[in-house]
C-alpha positions, 0 to 999 in steps of 0.5 A: 337557759329558760325555754321562754328565751329560746327562738320560736322553733326551739321553744316548740321543740322543747315544749314537745320534749317536755310533754313527751317526758311528762307522758312517759313519767306518768305512764311508768308511774301509773304502771308501777302503782297499778301492779305494785312493782317497786316497794320501799327498800327495794334494790332494783336491777335495771337490765341495760342492753344498749337499746332505746327501750332499756335506756329510756327505762333507766332514764325515767326510773331515775327521774321517778326515784328523785320524787318517789314516795318510797326509797329504792336503789337502782343498779344498771346491769349489762351482759356483754355476750362477746359479740364481735365488734361490741363497743364495750366502752359505750355503756360504762362511759354513759353510766359513769356520766350519769352517776349510776351504779352499774355492773357489766357481766361477761359471758360468751353466749355469742359463741354458744348460739352461733354453734348450736343454731343452724345457719339461717335459723332465728337465734333469738330464743336461745339467746334470750334464755342464755341471757335470762339465766346469766342475769337471774344468777347475778340477781340472786347473788347480789340480793336484788329484790326486783329485776326491771326489763324494758319491754313496752306495750307493743311488745306485750300486744305482739307477744299475745298475738304470737301466742295466739297465732302460733301457739294456740294459747291466749297469753302474753307478757305480764307487767309483773311476774315471779320467775318459774323457780319463785326466786325472782320478781320481774317487772316491766315498768314500760308496760303502758308506754307505746314504742313510738314514744320510746323511739322519740324520747331516745332520739330526743335524749340522743342515747348512745344506741348499741345495735344488736348484730346477733338477734336484734337485727334478725327479728323473726318473720312472725313478729314482723308480720304481727307488727305490720298487722297492728300498724295497718289496723292502727292506720285504718282505725286509730286507737285500736291497738290501745283498746287491744291492750286495755282488753288484756286488763279486763278479762271475763273468764265466763265469756271465754272457753277455758274449762280450767279457768271457769267451771262451765260444766257445773253452770246451771247443771242439775245434780246427777244429770251430767253425761260423760264425753264418751256417752256423747261421742258414742251416741248412746241414748239416755237410759239405754240398758247395758248390753246382755253379756250372758 
């Protein structure tokens, strides 16, 4: 049925849905192009958790695949972590209905996390490491050239502030990276997408969301505080969060203070005129004679 033949309220809803889908396709396509995330012949493993972000990631990549200037494969992979009550049929049923190749891995990380992490402590860190290890191992065995994760713009910004406030480091979550062992290229095609758009799209598409009852429902207090801070900033000054994200892509090393990133010591220095830190801390006057040991 054409949109023009629908009743006015439904036409408006359909129009807004089309605008949202177009905005998502554009944002994901731009991120892929900017960071060269997907190349001709790539075999991309799309990590599907059953949440709104990964469903949207797969959905948009499927749309882009149909018209992309390069040919690439998409394979959905889910890790069944053996959470009690996990609805194991939901993802396979959905993926079969979409005609998407998929694999469901089974690894009882739930029991490990519950055994190792004390009651009341956040399980997210250990759960994430175990999940990443299982997915990376599978990606290597199956010859995937890229691993696509569903982290979005707000995740990237929140991670930067978490590292600043609690780790004393100015670092975030890059749109593209090579794993520490150099074996995997990880991409985040949703890097330019805000979480509100993902939530709206997931609702519009009626994805069969599977809530995480282990760590997804146990979101750390620190991240909640960061979210609340950013929400308040955005409410008071619309556009501020987007400006923060833009700043991550416009870094001026000479205007920060990382001596390993920029050679401040040599900046404007005269040859042979540099004193070491010990001399400054000891308060030794310039040209002072060495003490007489005789």
